[in-house]
C-alpha positions in Angstrom: -0.1 0.1 0.4 1.7 3.3 -1.0 2.3 6.1 1.6 -0.6 8.3 0.4 -3.1 5.4 0.9 -1.6 4.4 4.1 -2.2 8.2 5.5 -6.1 8.3 4.0 -6.7 4.9 5.7 -5.3 6.3 8.9 -7.3 9.5 8.5 -10.8 7.2 8.1 -9.9 5.2 11.0 -11.9 6.7 14.0 -12.8 4.4 16.6 -14.5 6.0 20.2 -15.7 3.7 23.1 -19.5 4.4 22.0 -18.8 2.7 18.9 -17.4 -0.7 20.5 -20.2 -0.3 23.3 -22.8 -0.4 20.3 -21.4 -3.6 19.0 -21.2 -5.3 22.9 -24.8 -4.4 22.9 -25.4 -6.5 19.8 -26.2 -3.0 17.8 -24.9 -3.0 14.4 -22.7 -0.5 13.3 -22.1 0.6 9.8 -18.2 0.9 9.9 -17.7 -1.7 12.8 -18.0 -5.7 13.2 -16.8 -7.7 16.2 -15.2 -11.0 16.2 -15.0 -13.0 18.8 -13.4 -16.8 19.6 -12.5 -18.6 22.9 -12.7 -15.4 24.6 -10.8 -13.1 22.7 -12.5 -10.0 21.0 -11.2 -8.0 17.8 -12.7 -5.4 15.9 -13.3 -4.8 12.3 -13.3 -1.5 10.6 -14.2 -1.1 7.3 -12.8 2.1 5.4 -12.7 2.1 1.4 -11.5 -1.3 0.2 -9.6 -2.1 3.2 -10.4 -3.8 6.5 -8.5 -2.7 9.6 -8.8 -5.6 12.3 -7.9 -4.2 15.6 -8.2 -4.9 19.9 -8.5 -2.7 22.6 -6.1 -3.1 25.7 -5.6 -1.2 28.6 -7.4 2.0 26.7 -4.6 1.3 23.4 -5.9 0.4 20.1 -3.7 -2.6 18.9 -4.2 -2.9 15.1 -2.8 -6.5 14.3 -4.3 -6.9 10.6 -5.5 -4.4 7.5 -6.2 -6.4 4.5 -8.0 -5.7 1.3 -11.8 -6.2 1.5 -11.9 -9.1 -1.1 -9.5 -11.3 0.8 -12.2 -12.8 2.6 -15.5 -11.7 0.7 -14.3 -13.7 -2.5 -13.9 -16.8 -0.2 -17.6 -15.9 1.4 -19.0 -15.3 -2.0 -17.5 -18.8 -3.2 -18.5 -21.2 0.1 -22.0 -19.4 -0.3 -21.9 -19.0 3.6 -25.5 -18.3 5.3 -23.8 -16.1 8.0 -22.2 -12.8 8.5 -18.6 -12.0 7.4 -17.5 -11.4 11.2 -19.1 -15.0 12.1 -17.4 -16.4 9.2 -14.0 -14.8 10.3 -14.3 -16.0 13.8 -14.3 -19.7 12.6 -11.6 -19.3 10.1 -8.2 -20.8 11.3 -6.5 -19.0 8.7 -7.8 -15.6 10.0 -6.5 -16.4 13.4 -3.5 -17.5 12.2 -3.0 -14.1 10.2 -3.7 -12.3 13.6 -0.9 -14.2 15.3 1.4 -14.0 13.1 1.1 -10.3 13.3 1.3 -10.1 16.8 4.5 -12.5 16.9 6.1 -10.1 14.3 6.0 -7.3 16.6 8.1 -9.3 19.3 10.8 -10.1 17.1 
């Protein structure tokens, strides 16, 4: 992703406590999603053609991955799963592997 695209994406990435509270109360939000598996919660933020996957820990927003929207959308279309994108990601071993790889890369 070139520098200008990165700057535009960061400019669009706005998250507030109230946005996440709405998701925690099972209310829908047009830009955000919530993915939970084995007690771990990640949030998704949609911005243009990108998806930012992040968590909140100690009042900090930690971005784990930024992916192009078609990464999982194509998979969902081909598999014709009757569940939401977030539910499908929560069950995907490949998605969680990407998150873990990103976390481990920061520690090196």
